[in-house]
C-alpha positions in Angstrom: 35.6 77.9 104.2 34.9 80.2 107.2 36.9 83.4 107.5 39.5 83.3 110.3 38.3 86.5 111.8 34.7 85.3 111.9 35.8 82.1 113.7 37.6 84.2 116.4 34.6 86.4 116.8 32.3 83.4 117.1 34.5 82.2 120.0 34.2 85.5 121.8 30.4 85.5 121.3 30.3 82.1 123.0 31.8 83.5 126.3 29.6 83.2 129.3 29.1 85.8 132.0 32.2 86.2 134.3 34.7 84.6 132.0 37.3 85.9 129.6 37.8 84.3 126.2 40.6 84.7 123.6 40.7 83.0 120.2 43.8 82.7 117.9 43.3 81.3 114.4 46.1 80.6 111.9 46.3 79.0 108.4 49.4 78.4 106.4 50.4 76.9 103.0 53.9 75.8 102.2 55.3 74.5 98.9 58.9 73.3 98.1 60.0 72.2 94.6 63.4 70.7 93.9 65.2 69.7 90.8 68.0 67.2 89.9 69.5 66.1 86.6 67.0 68.3 84.6 63.9 66.8 86.2 61.6 67.6 89.1 63.1 65.6 92.0 60.6 66.4 94.6 57.4 68.5 95.2 56.3 69.0 98.8 53.1 70.7 99.8 51.7 71.2 103.3 48.6 73.1 104.5 47.3 73.6 108.0 44.4 75.5 109.6 43.3 75.7 113.2 41.9 77.7 116.1 43.0 77.7 119.7 40.9 79.2 122.5 41.8 80.3 126.0 39.1 80.6 128.7 39.7 82.2 132.0 37.0 81.6 134.6 37.5 82.3 138.3 41.2 83.0 137.7 41.6 79.4 136.2 42.8 79.1 132.7 41.8 76.4 130.2 42.8 75.8 126.6 41.4 73.8 123.7 42.2 73.6 120.0 40.7 72.2 116.8 41.9 71.8 113.2 39.9 73.4 110.4 36.8 74.1 112.5 33.5 75.6 111.5 31.2 77.8 113.7 29.7 74.8 115.5 33.2 73.4 116.2 34.2 76.8 117.7 31.4 76.7 120.3 32.5 73.2 121.2 36.1 74.4 121.6 35.0 77.1 124.0 33.1 74.6 126.0 36.1 72.3 126.2 38.4 75.1 127.2 35.8 76.1 129.9 35.8 72.5 131.2 39.6 72.4 131.2 39.8 75.6 133.2 37.9 73.9 136.1 40.9 71.5 136.3 43.5 74.2 136.6 44.8 75.9 139.7 43.6 79.4 140.4 46.1 82.2 139.6 45.4 85.9 140.0 47.8 86.6 137.1 45.6 84.7 134.6 44.3 87.7 132.7 44.0 88.6 129.0 45.9 91.6 127.6 44.0 94.8 127.0 43.8 96.3 123.5 46.8 98.4 122.5 47.5 100.6 119.4 49.0 98.6 116.5 50.0 99.4 112.9 49.3 97.2 109.9 52.3 96.2 107.8 50.9 95.6 104.3 54.5 95.1 103.0 54.5 91.6 104.6 52.1 90.2 102.0 52.5 89.9 98.2 49.2 89.0 96.6 51.0 88.2 93.3 53.3 85.7 95.1 50.4 84.0 96.9 48.8 83.4 93.5 51.8 81.8 91.8 50.8 78.3 90.6 52.8 75.2 91.5 53.9 74.7 87.9 55.8 78.0 88.0 57.7 77.0 91.2 58.8 73.7 89.6 59.9 75.7 86.5 62.0 78.0 88.7 63.6 75.0 90.4 64.5 73.5 87.1 65.9 76.9 85.9 68.0 77.2 89.0 69.6 73.8 88.5 70.2 74.4 84.8 71.8 77.8 85.4 73.9 76.7 88.4 75.7 73.9 86.4 76.2 76.1 83.2 78.2 79.0 84.7 81.6 77.2 85.2 82.8 74.0 83.4 84.1 72.7 86.7 80.6 72.8 88.2 78.9 69.9 86.6 76.9 68.4 89.5 74.4 69.8 91.9 73.4 68.2 95.2 70.3 70.3 95.7 68.3 73.0 93.9 65.2 74.1 95.7 62.6 76.9 95.4 59.9 77.3 98.1 57.3 79.7 99.4 54.8 80.0 102.2 51.6 82.0 102.7 50.3 82.6 106.3 47.3 84.3 107.8 46.5 85.0 111.4 43.5 86.4 113.3 42.9 87.0 117.0 40.0 88.3 119.1 39.1 88.5 122.8 36.5 89.6 125.2 38.8 92.5 126.3 38.3 94.1 122.8 41.4 92.8 121.1 40.7 92.2 117.4 43.3 92.0 114.7 44.5 90.1 111.6 47.6 89.9 109.5 49.0 88.0 106.6 52.4 87.4 105.1 54.2 85.7 102.3 57.7 84.2 102.3 59.9 82.9 99.5 63.3 81.2 99.3 65.6 79.3 97.1 68.9 77.5 97.6 71.5 75.6 95.7 74.3 73.2 96.7 76.8 72.6 93.9 79.8 70.4 93.4 82.9 71.7 91.5 85.4 69.0 90.3 88.9 69.7 89.1 91.4 66.8 88.9 91.2 64.9 92.1 89.7 67.7 94.1 86.0 68.4 94.8 84.6 71.6 96.2 81.2 72.2 97.6 79.3 75.5 97.1 76.2 76.8 98.9 74.1 79.8 98.2 70.6 81.0 99.0 68.2 83.9 98.9 65.1 84.8 100.9 62.5 87.4 99.9 58.9 88.5 100.5 57.7 87.1 97.2 58.8 84.7 94.5 59.1 87.6 92.0 61.7 89.3 94.3 63.8 86.2 94.8 66.6 86.9 92.3 67.2 83.2 91.9 69.6 83.8 89.1 72.0 85.4 91.6 72.0 82.1 93.6 73.0 80.1 90.5 75.7 82.6 89.7 77.2 82.6 93.2 79.6 79.8 92.7 82.9 81.1 91.7 85.7 78.6 92.4 88.9 80.8 92.4 91.7 79.9 94.7 92.4 82.1 97.7 93.7 82.0 101.2 92.1 82.1 104.6 93.7 83.2 107.8 96.1 85.9 109.0 99.7 86.6 108.0 101.9 83.6 108.5 98.9 81.4 109.3 97.1 81.1 106.0 95.6 78.1 104.3 94.5 77.8 100.6 90.8 77.8 100.1 88.3 78.3 97.3 85.4 80.8 97.3 82.8 78.0 97.2 83.4 76.6 100.6 86.5 77.4 102.7 88.2 74.2 103.9 91.0 73.8 106.5 92.9 70.5 106.8 94.2 69.7 110.4 96.7 66.9 110.7 96.3 66.4 114.4 94.0 67.7 117.1 93.3 66.9 120.8 89.9 67.6 122.3 89.2 67.4 126.1 92.6 66.4 127.3 96.3 66.5 126.6 98.4 64.7 124.1 100.0 61.4 125.0 
């Protein structure tokens, strides 16, 4: 599979005299695993890869894009963007940015998280559900328990000399639980986000469903609520007019 940076440089090399070319390449991978009743309820996986090219010729801007291209496709994208520019109106403000100093942020990417296998993500989702319904006897049902992550990489290059790349990882988990006591049911929601799956602290999400009684409001205007999800009951309300 061609490197994103190489694809962007190939687009720049395909520029003709008198035109400015900029290429932006991105690839991403996203996985979400969910559990319900002790089993894997769902496993979603998506992946995308593509390159977009801008060509400015005689102050006219054209754009073209292709999914998962190789070097030959890149040259075709540049050609299509060039043809599209001929159909656009001329504008003196159609210019590409000049290079500027920038600083890499290696903390955005966790190599260990990007390498976590799918089986481990489903195991985490199952563990999240099991723990969430074991902390309090009133919490016996769960509406959703999900663990997900994403890996993204980006590259850009242009005829003005801009050339840069970056990569990042993201991870998240969430749980929606139901606590039942007598005739009352209370919903709880908790989530965490992190740079990597190993930093997610999913156990804290499962433990974040206390159901003690409390109050919400100011002195003299308080309503009983639980810590899982504050609820206020209103007997009558008029919206957009006056009462009859």
